[in-house]
ZADO-1210 file (C-alpha; in nm, 4 decimals, padded with zeros to 6 digits):
<atoms>
<atom x="-08.0554" y="-17.1977" z="-05.5727" code="MET" pos="1"/>
<atom x="-07.9892" y="-16.9587" z="-05.8588" code="GLU" pos="2"/>
<atom x="-08.1434" y="-16.6667" z="-05.6675" code="LYS" pos="3"/>
<atom x="-07.9178" y="-16.7344" z="-05.3673" code="ARG" pos="4"/>
<atom x="-07.6126" y="-16.7332" z="-05.5902" code="LEU" pos="5"/>
<atom x="-07.7042" y="-16.3992" z="-05.7464" code="SER" pos="6"/>
<atom x="-07.7578" y="-16.2424" z="-05.4024" code="VAL" pos="7"/>
<atom x="-07.4160" y="-16.3675" z="-05.2935" code="GLY" pos="8"/>
<atom x="-07.2566" y="-16.2227" z="-05.6051" code="MET" pos="9"/>
<atom x="-07.4216" y="-15.8879" z="-05.5338" code="ALA" pos="10"/>
<atom x="-07.2769" y="-15.8781" z="-05.1809" code="ILE" pos="11"/>
<atom x="-06.9147" y="-15.9100" z="-05.2991" code="ILE" pos="12"/>
<atom x="-06.8945" y="-15.5665" z="-05.4690" code="PRO" pos="13"/>
<atom x="-07.0726" y="-15.4053" z="-05.1753" code="ILE" pos="14"/>
<atom x="-06.8193" y="-15.5506" z="-04.9301" code="LEU" pos="15"/>
<atom x="-06.5284" y="-15.4561" z="-05.1581" code="ALA" pos="16"/>
<atom x="-06.6541" y="-15.0993" z="-05.1833" code="THR" pos="17"/>
<atom x="-06.7014" y="-15.0824" z="-04.8066" code="SER" pos="18"/>
<atom x="-06.3498" y="-15.2093" z="-04.7434" code="LEU" pos="19"/>
<atom x="-06.2079" y="-14.9634" z="-04.9972" code="GLY" pos="20"/>
<atom x="-06.3919" y="-14.6758" z="-04.8290" code="GLY" pos="21"/>
<atom x="-06.2680" y="-14.7848" z="-04.4889" code="LEU" pos="22"/>
<atom x="-05.9068" y="-14.8043" z="-04.6108" code="LEU" pos="23"/>
<atom x="-05.9415" y="-14.4637" z="-04.7784" code="GLU" pos="24"/>
<atom x="-06.0940" y="-14.2939" z="-04.4750" code="GLU" pos="25"/>
<atom x="-05.8393" y="-14.4303" z="-04.2265" code="THR" pos="26"/>
<atom x="-05.5480" y="-14.3355" z="-04.4514" code="GLY" pos="27"/>
<atom x="-05.4229" y="-14.6934" z="-04.4836" code="ALA" pos="28"/>
<atom x="-05.4754" y="-14.6923" z="-04.8616" code="PHE" pos="29"/>
<atom x="-05.2638" y="-14.3784" z="-04.9015" code="GLN" pos="30"/>
<atom x="-04.9806" y="-14.5306" z="-04.6980" code="VAL" pos="31"/>
<atom x="-04.9845" y="-14.8495" z="-04.9062" code="LEU" pos="32"/>
<atom x="-04.9917" y="-14.6682" z="-05.2395" code="THR" pos="33"/>
<atom x="-04.7243" y="-14.4172" z="-05.1353" code="ARG" pos="34"/>
<atom x="-04.4843" y="-14.6977" z="-05.0399" code="LYS" pos="35"/>
<atom x="-04.5417" y="-14.8728" z="-05.3713" code="MET" pos="36"/>
<atom x="-04.5140" y="-14.5564" z="-05.5801" code="LEU" pos="37"/>
<atom x="-04.1841" y="-14.4597" z="-05.4145" code="GLU" pos="38"/>
<atom x="-04.0287" y="-14.7648" z="-05.5766" code="LYS" pos="39"/>
<atom x="-04.1726" y="-14.6891" z="-05.9217" code="VAL" pos="40"/>
<atom x="-03.9431" y="-14.4664" z="-06.1282" code="LYS" pos="41"/>
<atom x="-03.9898" y="-14.5933" z="-06.4858" code="THR" pos="42"/>
<atom x="-04.2518" y="-14.7706" z="-06.6909" code="THR" pos="43"/>
<atom x="-04.0604" y="-15.0978" z="-06.6603" code="GLY" pos="44"/>
<atom x="-04.0519" y="-15.0759" z="-06.2818" code="SER" pos="45"/>
<atom x="-04.4274" y="-15.0067" z="-06.2796" code="LEU" pos="46"/>
<atom x="-04.4884" y="-15.3204" z="-06.4841" code="ILE" pos="47"/>
<atom x="-04.2547" y="-15.5224" z="-06.2611" code="SER" pos="48"/>
<atom x="-04.4256" y="-15.3960" z="-05.9449" code="MET" pos="49"/>
<atom x="-04.7652" y="-15.4901" z="-06.0900" code="THR" pos="50"/>
<atom x="-04.6486" y="-15.8423" z="-06.1744" code="ILE" pos="51"/>
<atom x="-04.4880" y="-15.8943" z="-05.8320" code="VAL" pos="52"/>
<atom x="-04.7897" y="-15.7636" z="-05.6383" code="SER" pos="53"/>
<atom x="-05.0275" y="-15.9776" z="-05.8438" code="THR" pos="54"/>
<atom x="-04.8101" y="-16.2841" z="-05.7888" code="PHE" pos="55"/>
<atom x="-04.7989" y="-16.2224" z="-05.4132" code="LEU" pos="56"/>
<atom x="-05.1735" y="-16.1617" z="-05.3981" code="ALA" pos="57"/>
<atom x="-05.2331" y="-16.5097" z="-05.5400" code="PHE" pos="58"/>
<atom x="-04.9387" y="-16.6844" z="-05.3743" code="LEU" pos="59"/>
<atom x="-05.0244" y="-16.6108" z="-05.0109" code="VAL" pos="60"/>
<atom x="-05.3800" y="-16.7538" z="-05.0199" code="PRO" pos="61"/>
<atom x="-05.2578" y="-17.0519" z="-05.2213" code="LEU" pos="62"/>
<atom x="-04.9958" y="-17.1332" z="-04.9573" code="ILE" pos="63"/>
<atom x="-05.2585" y="-17.1020" z="-04.6830" code="ASN" pos="64"/>
<atom x="-05.4886" y="-17.3402" z="-04.8680" code="ILE" pos="65"/>
<atom x="-05.2083" y="-17.5934" z="-04.9158" code="LEU" pos="66"/>
<atom x="-05.1044" y="-17.5738" z="-04.5508" code="TYR" pos="67"/>
<atom x="-05.4659" y="-17.6138" z="-04.4410" code="GLY" pos="68"/>
<atom x="-05.5208" y="-17.9114" z="-04.6689" code="TYR" pos="69"/>
<atom x="-05.2013" y="-18.0954" z="-04.5793" code="THR" pos="70"/>
<atom x="-05.1926" y="-17.9982" z="-04.2108" code="GLY" pos="71"/>
<atom x="-04.8285" y="-17.8912" z="-04.2402" code="TRP" pos="72"/>
<atom x="-04.7263" y="-17.5986" z="-04.0179" code="THR" pos="73"/>
<atom x="-04.4164" y="-17.3865" z="-03.9791" code="ILE" pos="74"/>
<atom x="-04.4241" y="-17.4061" z="-03.5998" code="THR" pos="75"/>
<atom x="-04.4054" y="-17.7104" z="-03.3768" code="LYS" pos="76"/>
<atom x="-04.7342" y="-17.8467" z="-03.2526" code="LYS" pos="77"/>
<atom x="-04.5971" y="-17.9487" z="-02.9159" code="SER" pos="78"/>
<atom x="-04.3164" y="-17.7852" z="-02.7255" code="TYR" pos="79"/>
<atom x="-04.0951" y="-17.9567" z="-02.4728" code="SER" pos="80"/>
<atom x="-04.1008" y="-17.8216" z="-02.1191" code="LYS" pos="81"/>
</atoms>
């Protein structure tokens, strides 16, 4: 069991590096960082942008987990004809 866990933990950085390389090579990473850096003018705005992006990075998966657990959806499940 412990060996399986360590193999799984070794795969995470490999996948993260692969995804980072893919984003870098396609130019998607540059587009994302350019848009964010256009908004940063001072040290305070850099700190604010970091806090907001971190909050959003944790908020979106949390909302998805809650919706999946409760079964609540934004859209109707059945539409009238």
